C-alpha positions, 0 to 999 in steps of 0.5 A: 500499500502506497503511504500517500494518495495525493501529493501537492507540489511547490513549483519553483525550486522544487519541480522547476529551476526557474531562477535564471529567467526570474533574475532576467526579468527582475533585472530588466524591470530594474534597468528600465527605471535605472535601478542597479541589477541584482545578482543571481544569489540575491534573487535566490534569497528574494524568492518564495513569497510571490513576485510582489515581494520579490520586486519589493526586495529587489528595488532599492530601499526607499523606492516610492510605492508607485515606482515599485508598482510600476516595476512589478508590472514591467516584471510581470509583462516581461516574465510572461514572454520570457519565462521559458528561456532558461527554466527547465525541470530539475534532473529526475523530476519528469521521471518522478512525476511519471512514476507517481502517476503510474502509482495512481497518485493524485498530483497538483502544483501550488505556487506563489507565482502569479496563476497565469505563469503557473498554469503556462509553465506546468502545461509546457513542461509537465503536459498532462502529468499534473492535473491541477496547477494553482497560483496567486490570484485575487481572492485567494491568499497566497502561501503560507496561507493554506488556501491554495493547498485546500483549493488543490485538494478540492479540484483534485477530489482529494482528502487532506488525509493521505495527502502530503506537501512537498517544497524546497523553502521555509514558506513551504514548511509553514504552508504544510503546517498551516494546512495540516499536512505532512511536509517533505522538503527537498534540497536541490532547490533554492534553499539548502539542507542546513537552512531547511533544518533551521526552519524546522524541516522533518524530512529532507530529500536529496534527489527526485529518485529518493523522493519517488521511492518514499512516496511510492513506498519503495524506500526502505 
């Protein structure tokens, strides 16, 4: 018997390496307004709580609200057109999703990325492997609120019992806690093992193959 019947995945840093495209679109928006560029490592630290907070962290301290809002709009417009240039699934992720589907496990993605980008990226890179993909939208609180997780369970026709949440960040750990789900953390994304342990991670997986084995009951 498989240990879980439903898996809710985070997207950025868990299934997809989106960091370089996020960095490029951030720096595009900053350059439009003569603001200094940010490094890839800085963007890595800034992501996880939605693109609004990403841009808030990226613009210089003291930037007026209206200018920050324009930078966010410029980022969104650029990212929607350029979000697939250097983004790719992490090695082993497609095999992970295929294995979970073969085992009859229901799959969903929930992300703090805006909804149109989440759905577009999932369709491009995963096709029909993931049936439900939910991002940030009006009227639905973003993670770490549990709202997107609950919506995903509803759209899957799944119960919270038997579900597990998988992510790469402190936001994901808190989201799982708020949703009342167990959390599996992964170390190949935007946060390292030591950081995840400091944030209260209970179980950390180092590869998609290890995660597949655990989720399907094949692990020792």
